[in-house]
N, C-alpha and C positions, 0 to 999 in steps of 0.2 A: 168628097162633098164640095171641097173648095174648087177643084178642077171642073166639077159639074155645074158650078155657079149656084149652088144651093143658098138659100136665105141664111144670112149671118146668125140670126137667132137660133135656127135649127142646128147650125154647126156648133155654136157655143153650148147648146143643150147636150149634144152628143159628146163634146169634150168633157163636160161636167160629169156625165154618166160614166165615161171611161175612167176619170180620176177617182170617182167614188168606188168603182169596181176594184181598182188597184188598191185603194186604201183598205177595203174590206179584206182583200187577200193578205196584205201586210199584217193587219191585226190578227188574222187567223194564224199566220206563221208565227207571230210573236207569242200568241196564246199557246200554241203547240210547244214552242221552245220553252216557255216558262213551266208548263206542266211536266215536260219530260226532263230536259237538261237541268233546269234549276232545282226541281224537286229532288233529282238524283244527287246533285251536288250538295244539297242541304242535308242529305242523309249520311254523307261522308264525314267521318270523324275529323278528318283533316280540314282545317279552316281555309286553306288556300283555294280549293275548288269553289267554295261558296263565294269567297271574295272576288275571284276571277269572274264567275258568272254574273254576279251582281254588277260589277264594273262594266262588263260587256253590255248588259241591258241598259244601264244608265247612259253609257256613251251612245248607244243606238237611239235612245229616246231624245237625247240632246240634239241629234241630227234632224229630228222631226219637229222641232220647236218652230 
């Protein structure tokens, strides 16, 4: 679009749409992770897997602040 000389507002609109699409995918992956991996770790009687998974998610969320 830039090379084609498209209007700046149209380019910005497309960039925003791409960002929103990526954010949607990120949230879907996080949701899947929490449903599968975290729930599995929570059923484990050993507390280490739970703590590890929770720390992973907290660190991941900190990156997106």
